[in-house]
C-alpha positions as CSV (number, residue, x, y, z in Angstrom):
1,X,23.5,-3.2,-0.2
2,X,19.9,-4.4,-0.7
3,X,17.0,-4.0,-3.1
4,X,13.9,-2.3,-1.8
5,X,10.5,-1.8,-3.4
6,X,8.9,1.7,-3.5
7,X,5.1,1.6,-3.7
8,X,2.4,4.3,-3.9
9,X,-1.4,4.5,-4.0
10,X,-2.5,5.7,-7.4
11,X,-5.7,6.2,-9.4
12,X,-7.2,7.9,-6.3
13,X,-9.7,10.2,-8.1
14,X,-13.1,10.2,-9.5
15,X,-14.3,11.6,-12.8
16,X,-12.4,14.8,-13.6
17,X,-10.9,15.0,-10.1
18,X,-7.6,13.4,-9.1
19,X,-5.7,13.4,-5.8
20,X,-2.5,12.0,-7.2
21,X,0.1,12.8,-9.9
22,X,0.0,9.3,-11.3
23,X,2.3,10.1,-14.3
24,X,4.9,11.7,-12.1
25,X,4.9,9.1,-9.4
26,X,4.9,6.2,-11.8
27,X,8.4,7.3,-13.1
28,X,9.8,6.9,-9.5
29,X,8.1,3.9,-7.9
30,X,8.5,0.2,-8.6
31,X,5.0,-1.0,-7.5
32,X,1.7,0.8,-7.9
33,X,-1.4,0.2,-5.8
34,X,-4.5,0.9,-8.0
35,X,-7.7,2.2,-6.3
36,X,-10.6,0.0,-7.3
37,X,-13.6,2.3,-7.2
38,X,-14.8,2.3,-3.7
39,X,-12.8,4.7,-1.5
40,X,-11.6,6.3,-4.8
41,X,-11.1,5.5,-8.5
42,X,-13.3,4.7,-11.4
43,X,-12.9,2.7,-14.6
44,X,-11.2,5.5,-16.5
45,X,-8.7,6.3,-13.7
46,X,-8.0,2.6,-13.4
47,X,-7.3,2.2,-17.1
48,X,-5.0,5.2,-17.0
49,X,-3.0,3.6,-14.1
50,X,-2.7,0.4,-16.1
51,X,-1.4,2.2,-19.1
52,X,1.2,4.1,-17.1
53,X,2.3,0.9,-15.3
54,X,2.8,-0.8,-18.6
55,X,4.8,2.0,-20.1
56,X,7.0,2.4,-17.0
57,X,7.3,-1.3,-16.3
58,X,5.9,-1.0,-12.8
59,X,4.4,-3.9,-10.9
60,X,0.7,-3.4,-10.4
61,X,-1.5,-4.2,-7.4
62,X,-5.2,-3.8,-6.5
63,X,-5.9,-1.4,-3.7
64,X,-9.4,-2.1,-2.3
65,X,-11.1,-0.1,0.5
66,X,-14.4,0.5,2.2
67,X,-17.2,2.0,0.1
68,X,-16.8,5.5,1.6
69,X,-15.6,8.2,-0.8
70,X,-16.7,10.9,1.6
71,X,-14.1,9.9,4.1
72,X,-11.6,8.5,1.6
73,X,-11.9,5.0,3.1
74,X,-10.5,6.1,6.4
75,X,-13.7,5.5,8.5
76,X,-14.0,2.1,10.1
77,X,-17.1,0.2,8.9
78,X,-18.2,-3.1,10.6
79,X,-19.2,-5.7,8.1
80,X,-20.0,-9.4,8.3
81,X,-17.4,-11.8,7.0
82,X,-19.6,-12.5,3.9
83,X,-20.1,-8.8,3.3
84,X,-16.4,-8.1,3.6
85,X,-15.4,-10.9,1.3
86,X,-18.0,-9.9,-1.3
87,X,-16.8,-6.2,-1.2
88,X,-13.2,-7.3,-1.7
89,X,-14.0,-9.8,-4.5
90,X,-16.0,-7.1,-6.3
91,X,-13.1,-4.7,-6.3
92,X,-10.2,-7.1,-6.9
93,X,-12.2,-8.7,-9.7
94,X,-12.8,-5.3,-11.3
95,X,-9.1,-4.4,-11.0
96,X,-8.0,-7.7,-12.6
97,X,-10.5,-7.2,-15.5
98,X,-9.4,-3.6,-16.2
99,X,-5.8,-4.7,-16.1
100,X,-6.3,-7.6,-18.5
101,X,-8.1,-5.3,-21.0
102,X,-5.1,-3.0,-20.9
103,X,-2.5,-5.6,-21.3
104,X,-1.1,-5.8,-17.8
105,X,-1.7,-8.1,-14.8
106,X,-2.6,-7.5,-11.1
107,X,0.2,-9.2,-9.1
108,X,-0.8,-8.4,-5.5
109,X,-3.4,-6.8,-3.3
110,X,-2.9,-4.1,-0.7
111,X,-5.8,-3.0,1.5
112,X,-6.5,0.7,1.9
113,X,-7.0,3.0,4.9
114,X,-9.3,1.8,7.7
115,X,-9.7,-1.6,6.1
116,X,-5.9,-2.1,6.2
117,X,-5.7,-0.9,9.8
118,X,-8.6,-3.2,10.9
119,X,-6.9,-6.2,9.1
120,X,-3.6,-5.3,10.8
121,X,-5.3,-5.5,14.3
122,X,-7.9,-8.2,13.9
123,X,-7.2,-11.8,13.0
124,X,-10.8,-12.2,11.9
125,X,-10.7,-9.2,9.4
126,X,-7.2,-10.3,8.2
127,X,-8.4,-13.8,7.6
128,X,-11.4,-12.5,5.6
129,X,-9.1,-10.3,3.5
130,X,-6.8,-13.2,2.7
131,X,-9.6,-15.6,1.9
132,X,-11.2,-13.1,-0.4
133,X,-7.9,-12.5,-2.3
134,X,-7.4,-16.3,-2.7
135,X,-11.0,-16.8,-3.9
136,X,-10.4,-14.4,-6.8
137,X,-6.9,-15.6,-7.8
138,X,-4.8,-17.9,-5.7
139,X,-1.7,-16.7,-7.4
140,X,-2.1,-13.1,-6.0
141,X,0.4,-11.9,-3.4
142,X,-0.5,-9.6,-0.5
143,X,1.2,-6.4,0.4
144,X,0.8,-6.4,4.2
145,X,1.7,-4.1,7.0
146,X,4.8,-5.6,8.5
147,X,4.5,-7.4,11.9
148,X,0.7,-7.3,11.7
149,X,-2.2,-9.7,11.8
150,X,-2.3,-9.4,8.0
151,X,1.1,-11.1,7.8
152,X,0.0,-13.9,10.2
153,X,-3.2,-14.6,8.2
154,X,-1.3,-14.7,4.9
155,X,1.2,-17.0,6.3
156,X,-1.5,-19.4,7.5
157,X,-2.7,-19.7,3.9
158,X,0.9,-19.9,2.5
159,X,0.5,-16.7,0.5
160,X,3.3,-14.7,-0.9
161,X,3.8,-11.7,1.4
162,X,5.3,-8.3,0.6
163,X,6.1,-6.8,4.0
164,X,5.3,-3.1,3.9
165,X,6.5,-0.2,6.0
166,X,5.7,3.5,5.9
167,X,8.1,6.4,5.6
168,X,5.7,9.1,6.8
169,X,3.9,7.3,9.7
170,X,5.0,6.7,13.3
171,X,4.5,3.3,14.9
172,X,3.3,2.3,18.3
173,X,5.2,0.0,20.6
174,X,2.9,-2.8,19.2
175,X,4.2,-2.1,15.7
176,X,0.8,-0.7,14.6
177,X,0.5,2.6,12.8
178,X,-0.1,5.4,15.3
179,X,-3.6,6.8,14.7
180,X,-3.7,9.9,12.6
181,X,-5.4,11.9,15.4
182,X,-2.3,11.2,17.7
183,X,0.2,14.1,17.9
184,X,3.2,13.3,15.8
185,X,1.6,10.3,14.1
186,X,2.2,11.7,10.6
187,X,5.7,12.8,9.6
188,X,5.7,15.9,7.5
189,X,9.3,17.1,7.2
190,X,11.6,15.4,4.7
191,X,14.7,15.0,6.9
192,X,12.6,13.1,9.5
193,X,11.2,10.8,6.8
194,X,14.7,10.1,5.5
195,X,15.9,9.1,8.9
196,X,13.0,6.7,9.1
197,X,13.9,5.3,5.7
198,X,17.4,4.6,7.0
199,X,16.0,2.9,10.1
200,X,13.7,0.7,8.0
201,X,16.6,-0.2,5.6
202,X,18.5,-1.4,8.7
203,X,15.5,-3.5,9.8
204,X,14.3,-1.5,12.7
205,X,12.0,1.4,13.6
206,X,11.9,4.0,16.4
207,X,8.4,4.0,17.8
208,X,6.4,7.0,18.8
209,X,7.5,6.4,22.4
210,X,11.2,6.3,21.5
211,X,11.7,2.5,21.6
212,X,13.8,0.9,19.0
213,X,12.2,-2.3,17.6
214,X,13.0,-4.8,14.9
215,X,10.8,-4.4,11.8
216,X,11.4,-6.2,8.5
217,X,10.2,-4.6,5.3
218,X,10.3,-5.4,1.6
219,X,8.5,-2.3,0.4
220,X,8.3,1.3,1.5
221,X,5.1,3.2,1.0
222,X,5.2,6.7,-0.5
223,X,1.8,8.4,0.0
224,X,0.8,9.9,-3.3
225,X,-2.0,12.2,-2.1
226,X,0.1,15.0,-0.6
227,X,0.8,18.3,-2.2
228,X,4.6,17.5,-2.4
229,X,4.2,13.8,-3.1
230,X,6.4,13.7,-6.2
231,X,9.1,15.8,-4.6
232,X,9.2,13.6,-1.6
233,X,9.2,10.4,-3.7
234,X,12.1,11.8,-5.8
235,X,14.1,12.7,-2.6
236,X,13.5,9.3,-1.0
237,X,14.6,7.4,-4.2
238,X,17.7,9.6,-4.5
239,X,18.5,9.0,-0.8
240,X,18.2,5.3,-1.1
241,X,20.3,5.1,-4.3
242,X,23.0,7.3,-2.7
243,X,23.3,4.7,0.1
244,X,24.2,2.1,-2.5
245,X,20.8,0.3,-2.4
246,X,18.7,-0.6,-5.5
247,X,15.0,0.1,-6.2
248,X,13.1,-2.9,-7.5
249,X,9.7,-4.5,-7.2
250,X,9.6,-7.4,-4.8
251,X,7.7,-9.5,-7.3
252,X,9.8,-10.2,-10.4
């Protein structure tokens, strides 16, 4: 038996529009990644996520991404190190301020979309990400894609790392997330997702080529922007509990 964290990306809307059922997901997860206004989110959505996290006693993290709402932060944008650090400090600082006003605290940072993928692959981007996090608040942890350059960069700075894995994404043999354009890269049926959950709980993953590889994780990501996100999240939580495991945030 082990404890595993369930995280989801929340607050991903703008004005009257929302992609996620924040209230529904917040009753299931143990950690919430709050969009900070660039790829999605605005001050009111952020405040609502903070309120829900407080009521449901969910650990709260900042979820910064590229300033690219049109592509939901999934388009790669090349920035200088200074530009990247400034962009991250802006978003993380805003998240910390909104959280403080609403009586909660940002405990960690998880990069979004293309930014996360670039930081997983590039030591330079990963180092800029970790440096920016530390510059805002040295006590912040990082939720990093397990086995990636993000983890290596965080370890170099002696940061607390939450190793993350994905229940609905296939992995390459290099333990990178398979690109979304690749056939089979995104898992869509629940039984296949639950099989991947079992693998991850056992500390391994079957890659898109069929190889079995070791992969440690502390937290499982439940994508909140799908039509059946709450149903999938409930099923995953029920499945994990039925195996005798516990759901709990990695950060106490």
